[in-house]
C-alpha positions as CSV (number, residue, x, y, z in Angstrom):
1,M,63.4,47.5,55.6
2,S,65.5,46.8,52.5
3,I,64.4,44.2,49.9
4,L,67.1,41.8,50.9
5,N,66.0,42.0,54.5
6,R,62.6,40.7,53.4
7,V,64.1,37.6,51.9
8,P,63.8,34.5,54.1
9,R,67.1,33.1,55.5
10,L,66.6,29.8,53.8
11,L,66.4,31.4,50.4
12,K,69.5,33.6,51.0
13,W,71.4,30.5,52.1
14,T,70.2,28.4,49.1
15,F,71.1,31.1,46.6
16,A,74.5,31.6,48.2
17,I,75.2,27.8,47.8
18,M,74.0,27.9,44.2
19,I,76.1,30.9,43.3
20,S,79.2,29.3,44.8
21,F,78.7,26.2,42.7
22,L,78.0,28.3,39.6
23,V,81.3,30.2,40.1
24,I,83.3,27.0,40.2
25,M,81.6,25.7,37.0
26,T,82.2,28.9,35.1
27,L,85.9,28.9,36.3
28,S,86.2,25.3,35.0
29,R,84.9,26.3,31.6
30,F,87.5,29.1,31.5
31,I,90.3,26.7,32.4
32,I,89.2,24.3,29.5
33,F,89.2,27.3,27.1
34,W,92.6,28.5,28.2
35,R,94.1,25.0,28.0
36,F,92.5,23.5,24.9
37,N,91.4,26.4,22.7
38,P,92.8,25.8,19.2
39,P,95.5,28.2,18.0
40,G,94.0,31.3,16.4
41,K,90.4,30.7,17.5
42,A,88.9,33.8,19.1
43,F,87.2,33.9,22.5
44,S,83.6,32.7,22.0
45,G,81.1,34.6,24.1
46,S,78.2,32.6,22.6
47,A,79.8,29.3,23.9
48,F,80.1,30.7,27.4
49,I,76.5,32.0,27.4
50,M,75.3,28.7,26.3
51,G,77.4,27.0,28.9
52,L,76.0,29.3,31.6
53,R,72.5,28.1,30.6
54,Y,73.6,24.5,31.0
55,D,75.2,25.2,34.3
56,A,72.2,27.1,35.5
57,R,70.0,24.0,34.8
58,V,72.2,21.9,37.1
59,I,72.3,24.6,39.8
60,A,68.6,25.0,39.6
61,V,68.1,21.3,40.3
62,L,70.4,21.7,43.3
63,G,68.4,24.6,44.6
64,L,65.1,22.8,44.2
65,V,66.5,19.7,46.1
66,I,67.6,21.9,49.0
67,L,64.3,23.6,49.2
68,L,62.4,20.3,49.0
69,L,64.5,18.8,51.8
70,C,64.1,21.8,53.9
71,S,60.3,21.6,53.6
72,I,60.7,18.8,56.1
73,P,61.0,20.6,59.5
74,F,63.5,18.3,61.2
75,I,65.9,18.6,58.2
76,N,65.5,22.3,58.0
77,P,68.5,23.9,59.8
78,F,66.5,27.1,60.5
79,R,63.9,25.1,62.3
80,N,66.0,22.3,63.9
81,A,69.4,23.2,65.3
82,G,70.4,19.6,65.1
83,A,70.1,19.6,61.3
84,K,73.0,22.0,61.1
85,K,75.6,19.2,61.4
86,W,73.9,17.2,58.6
87,W,74.0,20.2,56.2
88,N,77.6,21.0,57.2
89,F,78.5,17.6,56.0
90,L,76.2,17.3,52.9
91,V,76.9,20.7,51.2
92,P,80.8,20.4,51.4
93,F,80.4,16.8,50.2
94,L,78.4,17.9,47.2
95,F,80.9,20.7,46.5
96,I,83.8,18.3,46.6
97,F,81.9,15.9,44.4
98,L,81.5,18.8,41.9
99,I,85.2,19.4,42.0
100,V,85.9,15.7,41.4
101,V,83.6,15.7,38.4
102,L,85.0,18.8,36.9
103,T,88.5,17.5,37.4
104,A,87.6,14.2,35.7
105,D,86.0,16.2,33.0
106,Y,89.2,18.2,32.4
107,Y,91.3,15.1,32.1
108,H,88.7,13.3,30.0
109,F,88.8,16.2,27.6
110,D,92.6,16.2,27.6
111,Y,92.6,12.5,26.8
112,L,89.6,12.1,24.3
113,H,88.8,15.7,23.3
114,Q,85.2,15.1,24.6
115,R,83.4,16.3,27.7
116,L,82.9,13.7,30.4
117,N,80.1,11.3,29.4
118,A,78.7,7.9,30.5
119,T,81.1,5.9,28.4
120,V,83.6,6.5,31.2
121,L,81.7,3.8,33.2
122,N,83.0,1.2,30.7
123,Y,86.4,1.6,32.1
124,V,85.2,0.1,35.4
125,E,85.0,-3.2,33.6
126,D,88.8,-3.1,33.4
127,A,89.3,-1.2,36.6
128,G,92.9,-2.4,37.2
129,I,94.2,-1.5,33.7
130,S,92.3,1.8,33.8
131,F,93.8,2.7,37.2
132,N,97.3,1.9,36.1
133,M,96.8,4.0,33.0
134,M,95.7,7.0,35.1
135,W,98.5,6.4,37.7
136,Q,101.1,6.5,35.0
137,S,99.5,9.4,33.1
138,Y,98.2,11.9,35.7
139,P,99.5,13.3,39.0
140,L,96.9,11.4,41.2
141,I,98.8,12.0,44.4
142,K,98.8,15.8,43.9
143,I,95.2,15.7,42.9
144,S,94.3,13.7,46.0
145,I,96.2,16.2,48.3
146,G,94.4,19.1,46.5
147,L,91.0,17.5,47.1
148,I,91.8,17.0,50.8
149,I,92.7,20.7,51.2
150,L,89.7,21.8,49.2
151,S,87.5,19.6,51.5
152,L,88.7,21.4,54.6
153,L,88.3,24.8,52.9
154,A,84.8,23.8,51.7
155,R,83.8,22.7,55.2
156,F,85.0,26.0,56.7
157,Y,83.4,28.2,54.0
158,F,80.0,26.5,53.9
159,G,79.9,26.2,57.7
160,R,80.5,29.9,58.1
161,L,77.8,30.5,55.4
162,L,75.2,28.7,57.3
163,S,76.2,30.1,60.7
164,K,75.9,33.6,59.3
165,R,72.3,33.0,58.1
166,L,71.3,31.3,61.3
167,Q,72.3,34.5,63.3
168,Q,69.9,36.6,61.3
169,Q,66.4,37.3,62.5
170,P,63.6,35.1,61.0
171,I,60.8,36.7,58.9
172,P,57.2,35.8,59.7
173,A,56.0,33.0,57.3
174,R,52.9,34.8,56.2
175,R,55.1,37.4,54.5
176,T,57.3,34.9,52.6
177,W,55.2,32.3,50.9
178,I,54.9,34.3,47.7
179,L,58.8,34.5,47.6
180,Y,59.0,30.7,47.9
181,L,56.5,30.3,45.2
182,I,58.3,32.7,42.8
183,T,61.6,31.0,43.6
184,V,60.3,27.5,42.8
185,L,58.7,28.6,39.5
186,L,61.9,30.5,38.6
187,L,64.1,27.4,39.3
188,G,61.7,25.1,37.5
189,G,61.8,27.4,34.4
190,T,65.6,27.4,34.6
191,V,65.6,23.6,34.7
192,F,63.5,23.5,31.5
193,G,66.1,25.9,30.0
194,K,64.3,27.8,27.3
195,F,61.0,29.1,26.0
196,G,59.2,26.7,23.7
197,Q,57.9,23.2,23.2
198,F,61.2,21.4,24.1
199,P,63.7,21.8,27.0
200,L,67.3,22.9,26.6
201,R,69.1,19.8,25.3
202,W,72.7,18.9,24.6
203,S,72.1,19.2,20.8
204,D,71.4,22.9,21.2
205,A,75.1,23.4,21.9
206,Y,75.8,22.3,18.3
207,T,73.9,25.3,16.9
208,L,77.3,27.0,17.5
209,S,78.5,25.1,14.4
210,D,81.9,24.4,15.8
211,D,83.0,21.2,17.6
212,F,85.2,23.0,20.1
213,K,82.6,25.7,20.9
214,A,80.0,23.0,21.4
215,N,82.2,21.0,23.7
216,L,83.2,24.1,25.6
217,A,79.5,25.0,26.2
218,L,78.4,21.5,27.4
219,N,78.1,20.8,31.1
220,P,79.6,17.4,32.2
221,F,76.6,16.6,34.3
222,Q,74.2,17.0,31.4
223,S,76.6,15.2,29.0
224,F,76.9,12.3,31.4
225,I,73.1,12.0,31.9
226,S,72.4,12.4,28.2
227,T,74.8,9.6,27.3
228,L,73.9,7.3,30.2
229,S,71.6,5.1,28.0
230,F,74.3,5.0,25.4
231,R,77.2,3.9,27.6
232,N,77.1,0.4,26.0
233,A,76.5,1.7,22.5
234,T,79.8,0.6,21.2
235,Y,81.3,-2.0,18.8
236,D,83.4,-5.1,18.9
237,I,86.5,-4.2,16.9
238,K,87.4,-7.9,16.4
239,K,84.1,-8.5,14.7
240,V,84.4,-5.3,12.7
241,K,87.9,-6.4,11.4
242,A,86.7,-9.9,10.7
243,G,84.0,-8.6,8.4
244,Y,86.1,-5.9,6.8
245,P,87.3,-7.8,3.7
246,M,83.7,-8.7,2.8
247,M,82.5,-5.2,3.4
248,A,85.4,-3.6,1.5
249,D,84.6,-5.8,-1.5
250,Y,80.8,-5.2,-1.3
251,L,81.2,-1.5,-1.0
252,G,83.9,-1.2,-3.6
253,V,86.5,0.5,-1.3
254,D,89.2,2.2,-3.4
255,Q,92.1,1.4,-1.1
256,P,91.2,-1.4,1.3
257,D,93.1,-1.3,4.6
258,S,92.0,-3.6,7.4
259,N,94.2,-1.9,9.9
260,R,92.9,1.6,9.4
261,L,89.4,0.2,8.5
262,N,89.2,2.5,5.5
263,Y,85.7,2.6,3.9
264,E,86.3,5.6,1.7
265,R,85.3,5.6,-2.0
266,A,86.1,8.7,-4.0
267,Y,84.1,9.7,-7.1
268,Q,85.4,12.1,-9.7
269,P,83.0,13.0,-12.6
270,S,84.4,12.9,-16.1
271,S,82.8,16.3,-16.7
272,S,80.7,18.8,-14.8
273,P,77.6,20.5,-16.0
274,A,77.9,24.1,-17.2
275,K,75.1,25.1,-14.8
276,P,75.1,23.0,-11.6
277,P,71.6,21.6,-10.9
278,N,69.8,22.4,-7.7
279,V,68.8,19.6,-5.4
280,V,65.6,19.3,-3.4
281,I,65.1,16.1,-1.3
282,V,61.7,15.7,0.2
283,I,61.6,13.2,3.1
284,C,58.0,12.1,3.2
285,E,56.5,11.2,6.5
286,S,55.3,7.6,6.8
287,F,55.2,7.2,3.0
288,S,54.4,3.5,3.0
289,A,54.6,2.0,-0.4
290,Y,51.7,-0.4,-0.2
291,K,49.3,2.4,0.7
292,S,50.0,4.4,-2.4
293,S,48.7,4.4,-6.0
294,M,52.1,3.5,-7.4
295,F,51.6,0.0,-6.0
296,N,48.1,-0.5,-7.2
297,N,46.3,0.4,-3.9
298,P,42.6,0.4,-5.0
299,L,41.8,3.4,-2.8
300,K,43.7,5.6,-5.3
301,T,45.4,7.6,-2.5
302,T,48.3,9.2,-4.4
303,P,47.2,9.8,-8.0
304,Y,49.4,13.0,-8.5
305,F,52.5,11.3,-7.1
306,D,51.8,8.3,-9.3
307,E,51.9,10.7,-12.3
308,L,55.2,12.1,-11.1
309,C,56.6,8.6,-10.9
310,R,55.6,7.8,-14.5
311,N,57.6,10.9,-15.6
312,G,60.7,10.3,-13.4
313,V,63.1,7.6,-12.5
314,F,61.1,5.6,-10.0
315,F,62.6,2.9,-7.8
316,N,59.8,0.6,-6.7
317,R,61.9,-1.6,-4.4
318,C,63.5,0.9,-2.1
319,F,63.9,0.1,1.6
320,T,64.8,2.2,4.6
321,P,67.4,0.6,6.9
322,A,65.0,0.9,9.9
323,Y,61.6,2.1,11.1
324,G,61.2,5.6,12.5
325,T,61.6,9.2,11.3
326,A,64.7,10.0,13.2
327,R,66.4,6.9,11.9
328,G,65.3,7.7,8.3
329,V,66.7,11.2,8.5
330,W,69.9,9.8,10.0
331,A,70.3,7.3,7.2
332,T,69.6,9.8,4.4
333,I,72.1,12.3,5.7
334,T,74.9,10.1,6.9
335,G,74.5,7.0,4.6
336,I,74.8,4.8,7.7
337,P,72.1,2.5,9.1
338,D,70.9,3.6,12.5
339,V,71.5,0.4,14.4
340,A,71.6,2.2,17.8
341,S,69.2,0.6,20.3
342,P,66.9,1.3,22.1
343,R,67.3,5.0,21.4
344,T,68.2,6.5,18.1
345,A,71.7,7.5,17.1
346,S,70.6,11.1,16.8
347,R,70.1,11.1,20.5
348,N,73.6,10.0,21.2
349,P,76.0,12.9,21.9
350,N,79.0,10.6,21.1
351,A,77.7,10.1,17.5
352,V,76.9,13.7,16.7
353,D,80.1,14.2,14.6
354,Q,79.3,12.8,11.2
355,H,80.6,13.1,7.6
356,T,78.0,13.7,5.0
357,I,78.2,14.0,1.2
358,I,76.1,17.1,1.4
359,N,79.2,19.1,2.2
360,D,80.8,18.0,-1.1
361,F,78.3,20.3,-2.7
362,K,80.8,23.0,-1.9
363,D,79.5,26.0,-3.9
364,Y,75.9,25.3,-3.0
365,E,73.7,27.0,-0.4
366,H,72.5,24.3,2.1
367,F,68.9,24.4,3.4
368,Y,66.8,22.2,5.8
369,F,63.1,22.9,6.2
370,L,60.8,21.2,8.7
371,G,57.4,22.4,10.0
372,G,58.2,21.7,13.6
373,S,61.2,22.0,15.9
374,A,64.6,20.5,15.1
375,T,64.9,19.8,18.9
376,W,62.8,16.8,18.3
377,A,64.9,13.6,18.7
378,N,67.9,15.9,19.1
379,I,68.1,16.0,15.3
380,R,69.4,19.6,15.6
381,G,72.8,18.3,16.6
382,L,73.1,16.1,13.5
383,L,72.0,19.0,11.2
384,T,73.8,22.0,12.5
385,N,77.0,20.3,13.6
386,N,77.6,18.5,10.3
387,I,76.1,20.4,7.4
388,S,78.3,23.4,6.7
389,G,76.7,26.8,6.3
390,L,73.2,25.3,7.0
391,H,70.2,27.5,6.8
392,L,67.8,25.8,9.1
393,Y,64.1,26.7,9.0
394,E,61.8,25.6,11.8
395,Q,58.2,26.4,12.9
396,D,59.1,29.9,14.1
397,S,60.8,30.7,10.8
398,Y,57.6,30.8,8.8
399,K,54.6,33.1,8.3
400,A,52.2,30.2,8.6
401,R,50.9,29.3,12.0
402,K,51.2,25.9,13.7
403,V,48.3,23.5,13.1
404,D,49.3,20.8,15.6
405,V,52.2,19.4,17.6
406,W,54.2,18.9,14.4
407,G,54.2,22.6,13.5
408,I,52.8,24.1,10.3
409,S,51.0,22.1,7.7
410,D,53.0,20.3,5.0
411,K,51.3,22.4,2.3
412,N,52.5,25.6,3.9
413,L,55.9,24.1,4.7
414,L,56.5,23.2,1.0
415,L,55.1,26.5,-0.3
416,E,57.2,28.6,2.2
417,A,60.3,26.5,1.2
418,N,59.5,27.3,-2.4
419,G,59.3,31.0,-1.5
420,V,62.8,30.8,-0.1
421,L,64.4,28.7,-2.9
422,K,63.0,30.9,-5.7
423,K,65.0,33.8,-4.4
424,Q,68.4,32.0,-4.5
425,D,71.1,33.2,-6.9
426,K,73.5,30.4,-6.2
427,P,72.8,26.7,-6.7
428,F,71.2,25.1,-3.6
429,F,70.9,21.8,-1.9
430,A,67.6,21.7,0.1
431,I,66.0,19.0,2.3
432,I,62.3,19.4,3.2
433,Q,61.0,17.1,5.9
434,T,57.2,16.6,6.0
435,A,55.1,15.5,9.0
436,D,51.3,15.7,8.4
437,N,50.9,12.0,7.5
438,H,51.2,11.2,11.2
439,R,48.8,11.3,14.1
440,P,46.8,13.4,14.9
441,Y,46.2,13.4,11.1
442,T,45.4,17.1,10.9
443,I,43.8,18.5,7.7
444,P,44.0,22.3,8.1
445,A,40.7,24.2,7.9
446,E,42.1,26.4,5.2
447,D,42.4,23.4,2.9
448,R,38.9,21.9,3.6
449,E,37.4,23.4,0.5
450,S,40.1,22.5,-2.1
451,F,40.8,19.1,-0.5
452,T,37.8,16.8,-0.4
453,L,37.6,14.3,2.4
454,I,36.5,10.8,1.3
455,T,35.0,8.0,3.5
456,Y,35.3,4.3,3.0
457,S,33.9,1.4,5.0
458,S,36.0,0.0,7.8
459,D,36.3,-3.3,5.8
460,S,37.7,-1.6,2.8
461,L,40.1,0.5,4.9
462,R,41.5,-2.6,6.7
463,R,41.8,-4.6,3.5
464,F,43.9,-2.0,1.8
465,G,46.1,-1.0,4.7
466,F,44.4,1.8,6.7
467,E,43.1,1.9,10.3
468,S,40.7,4.8,9.8
469,N,39.4,7.3,7.4
470,E,41.4,9.9,9.2
471,E,44.6,8.1,8.5
472,M,43.6,7.5,4.9
473,N,42.7,11.1,4.3
474,A,46.0,12.3,5.8
475,F,47.8,10.0,3.4
476,R,45.8,11.6,0.5
477,Y,46.5,15.0,1.9
478,T,50.3,14.4,1.4
479,D,49.6,13.8,-2.3
480,Y,47.6,17.1,-2.3
481,C,50.5,18.9,-0.7
482,Y,53.0,17.5,-3.2
483,R,50.8,18.8,-6.1
484,Q,50.5,22.2,-4.5
485,Y,54.3,22.4,-4.2
486,M,55.3,21.1,-7.6
487,E,52.8,23.2,-9.4
488,A,54.1,26.3,-7.6
489,A,57.7,25.3,-8.3
490,K,57.0,24.8,-12.0
491,K,56.3,28.5,-12.2
492,E,59.7,29.4,-10.9
493,A,63.0,29.9,-12.7
494,Y,64.8,27.2,-10.6
495,F,62.5,24.4,-11.6
496,N,64.0,23.3,-15.0
497,N,67.4,23.0,-13.5
498,T,66.5,21.2,-10.3
499,L,66.6,17.5,-9.3
500,F,63.7,16.6,-7.1
501,V,64.0,13.5,-4.9
502,F,61.1,12.1,-3.0
503,V,61.6,9.3,-0.4
504,G,59.7,7.9,2.5
505,D,61.3,8.2,5.9
506,H,59.8,4.8,6.7
507,G,56.9,2.5,6.0
508,I,54.1,1.2,8.3
509,R,53.7,-2.4,9.5
510,Y,50.7,-4.3,8.1
511,N,49.4,-7.4,9.8
512,G,46.9,-8.5,7.1
513,T,47.4,-10.0,3.6
514,L,48.4,-7.7,0.7
515,E,47.1,-8.8,-2.6
516,H,49.9,-7.3,-4.7
517,F,52.9,-8.3,-2.6
518,P,54.6,-11.6,-1.6
519,K,53.8,-12.6,2.0
520,S,57.3,-11.8,3.1
521,W,56.3,-8.1,3.1
522,T,53.8,-8.8,5.9
523,E,55.1,-11.9,7.7
524,Q,58.6,-10.6,7.9
525,G,57.6,-7.0,8.3
526,L,59.0,-5.5,5.1
527,T,56.1,-3.1,5.0
528,C,57.9,-1.2,7.8
529,E,60.7,-0.3,5.5
530,H,59.4,-0.4,1.9
531,V,59.0,3.2,0.6
532,P,58.8,4.9,-2.8
533,L,62.0,6.5,-4.2
534,L,61.6,9.0,-7.0
535,F,64.2,11.1,-8.9
536,Y,62.3,13.7,-10.8
537,A,63.8,16.2,-13.3
538,P,62.0,16.2,-16.6
539,D,64.8,18.3,-18.3
540,L,67.6,16.1,-16.9
541,L,66.3,12.5,-16.6
542,A,64.4,10.3,-18.9
543,P,61.5,8.4,-17.3
544,K,62.3,4.9,-16.1
545,K,60.9,2.4,-13.7
546,V,63.7,0.5,-11.8
547,E,62.8,-2.8,-10.1
548,T,66.1,-3.6,-8.5
549,V,66.5,-3.4,-4.8
550,C,68.0,-0.2,-3.4
551,S,68.2,1.7,-0.1
552,Q,67.5,5.1,1.4
553,L,71.3,5.0,2.1
554,D,71.9,5.3,-1.7
555,I,70.3,8.7,-2.2
556,L,73.3,11.1,-1.6
557,P,75.8,9.2,-3.7
558,S,73.3,9.0,-6.5
559,V,72.3,12.7,-6.3
560,A,76.0,13.7,-6.3
561,R,76.6,11.7,-9.5
562,L,73.6,13.2,-11.2
563,A,74.7,16.7,-10.2
564,G,78.3,16.1,-11.5
565,I,79.7,16.6,-8.0
566,P,83.0,14.9,-6.9
567,Y,82.4,13.4,-3.5
568,R,83.9,11.2,-0.8
569,N,81.7,8.4,0.4
570,T,82.4,6.9,3.8
571,G,79.0,5.2,4.5
572,F,77.0,2.4,3.0
573,G,75.4,4.2,0.1
574,R,75.9,3.1,-3.5
575,D,75.5,5.1,-6.7
576,L,72.2,3.9,-8.3
577,F,73.1,5.5,-11.6
578,D,76.5,3.8,-11.9
579,T,75.9,1.0,-14.4
580,A,79.4,-0.4,-13.8
581,N,78.6,-0.8,-10.1
582,K,76.6,-4.0,-10.6
583,I,73.5,-2.6,-8.8
584,K,71.7,-5.8,-9.6
585,E,73.8,-7.5,-7.0
586,G,73.0,-4.9,-4.3
587,Y,71.2,-5.5,-1.1
588,A,69.3,-3.3,1.3
589,F,70.4,-3.8,4.9
590,I,67.5,-3.7,7.3
591,I,67.3,-3.8,11.1
592,D,63.9,-4.2,12.8
593,H,64.4,-2.8,16.3
594,D,60.9,-4.0,17.4
595,V,61.4,-7.7,16.7
596,K,65.2,-7.6,17.0
597,T,66.2,-8.9,13.6
598,I,68.8,-7.8,11.1
599,G,68.8,-8.8,7.4
600,L,69.5,-8.2,3.8
601,A,66.7,-7.7,1.2
602,G,67.8,-8.6,-2.3
603,N,66.0,-9.0,-5.7
604,E,65.3,-12.7,-5.1
605,Y,65.6,-13.4,-1.4
606,Y,65.3,-11.7,2.0
607,F,67.7,-13.1,4.6
608,L,67.1,-12.2,8.2
609,K,68.6,-13.2,11.6
610,N,67.1,-12.8,15.0
611,L,69.5,-11.0,17.3
612,K,68.1,-12.7,20.4
613,T,67.7,-16.3,19.3
614,G,70.1,-16.5,16.4
615,K,67.4,-18.0,14.2
616,E,68.0,-17.5,10.5
617,E,65.5,-17.4,7.7
618,L,65.7,-17.1,3.9
619,V,62.4,-16.2,2.3
620,S,61.3,-15.3,-1.2
621,M,61.0,-11.7,-2.4
622,K,59.2,-12.7,-5.6
623,N,56.4,-15.1,-4.6
624,N,54.8,-17.0,-1.7
625,E,56.6,-20.3,-2.4
626,P,59.0,-21.6,0.3
627,V,62.6,-21.3,-0.6
628,P,63.8,-24.8,-1.6
629,V,66.5,-26.3,0.5
630,N,69.4,-27.3,-1.8
631,P,73.1,-26.8,-2.0
632,E,72.7,-23.6,-4.0
633,T,70.2,-21.9,-1.6
634,E,72.2,-23.1,1.5
635,M,75.3,-21.5,0.0
636,T,73.4,-18.3,-0.6
637,K,72.1,-18.3,2.9
638,G,75.6,-18.8,4.3
639,V,77.0,-15.9,2.3
640,L,74.1,-13.6,3.2
641,S,74.5,-14.5,6.9
642,K,78.1,-13.5,6.9
643,L,77.4,-10.3,4.9
644,T,74.5,-9.4,7.3
645,D,76.8,-9.8,10.3
646,A,79.5,-7.7,8.6
647,C,77.0,-4.9,7.8
648,Y,75.7,-4.9,11.3
649,E,79.1,-4.7,13.0
650,T,80.3,-2.2,10.5
651,A,77.3,0.0,11.0
652,K,77.9,0.0,14.8
653,Y,81.5,1.0,14.1
654,M,80.6,3.7,11.6
655,L,78.1,5.4,14.0
656,L,81.1,6.4,16.2
657,N,83.9,6.6,13.6
658,N,82.5,8.5,10.6
659,K,83.8,11.8,11.7
660,K,83.9,14.7,9.3
661,K,87.3,16.2,8.3
662,N,87.7,19.7,9.6
């Protein structure tokens, strides 16, 4: 008996259906390639292989569903003859549904140059207009006739397929259970999509570093499901245009244009340094300002970083636009507040195409180091699709072993990054994203001798902003890691010509009373977004403490100016080192996704508005006194209310319209 003859009829039938569906999906991808491939672009085998992996996930789900249904005897056509009619209807129906989706995907790509996604559901709201547009644009009658013919052919083909298997002799069940088990495990692994901690996601397509290749690889079913929670993530163009004059003036747009909604500002340095400086940006996990030594926390948690701040340009009133690591990374790289809700913008396939000032560092090598996987929060799509020539280092790129769910330790991450950077012959722009200051608060065993754990009473911990000694020591460990890195970097040739930037990805909410901060920090939740921002380059920058309000969004424009790089700014960020830019009048836009507020933090006031109730507040950023109600403060409140709305609507627009120029 041959191997195939030992395979149960149900498995043969199931795999035949799966292969039939897979062939059609592959053919559809070839059609998109032949029809839309840009002139001169070569055939991409990598895109088709990635696409096959996405298709296989969908097909594996189909196979598992068939096997699950057939585990019920009266639905199994090989156990109940009456079930044959039901399957001869269901399988052709699913096949035609596949054809309809692939056809819609083709025309969706033709119209919008994007694979089919859940935003297509928005057209249902204007069903009449949408139908008339399709009627006038596409051959709907021919398409309908084609679907009818395909339905008849599918009914005939899949009917014959089932009849052929029913005519074969059954195999005793005792000999087949192992094959069913292997099949289920194989299909389950195919649904997961790859080896590792995370499943195959849409963002993996963007490792191809080419928009067309990424779109070619994507599967419309996965794209649709991935964007389903973002189908209403859009903007009101009327509100965007209403706020445009105020935003153009606030941002200093070079050539305001309310029709094109131009937000571009170009910077051209008067001169460029003979030796371009390197840039290292360290995005510090949960680096909440009030927990640190720079803000007089009595627990002395960050003495080394405090010393760095005394010798660099330290901004002590920096705010992130939102809470959360993914939102902080997004803001730093794009210069746009992540106002997407409830899920982050990095998870939205429709927002994956973004302009970033990093690409204006044209003669630089670009690096991104993180101790874990870039699949987290789909951040891979943001990085690989938008930073040209990116060298991405993840947990499997290092010699050091993982210590917890977040990958290798921050000390090893920083030291391994130093090992890569010291070998560079060209100037480099590097981002290092830390993670240890995060549950489960791991202190690696290898550091237990050189890093001493400290214990405080629970009363002292709560009073000064910590929930436990584990959290406090993890915060101290970050300071230890920064010391290890900077002392190692000082020994390397690149150090003296490098601009180091340290910024928290976000803060942490504190519900008590902080002795050294106005109560607006706790009552209005500013501790969630208040983080240290340090520009450190002893040979390039004179030490200075800056007390004006700034934002995480301002980092890239400021770094580009200091490096003497001409750049094109299309986000919210402002140049903190441009004295003519009236930084004292700047505000930090903040959205609190937890309590549903938007607002602007300034040097004197914090204005915030509740998105649900519309309630507006104006509180002091300097002291605990109520803001007096008088014509002057009411006028300030009115101006900030309009500017806050303009920032919010503009951010929603920019998330989907800040595309890079190819």
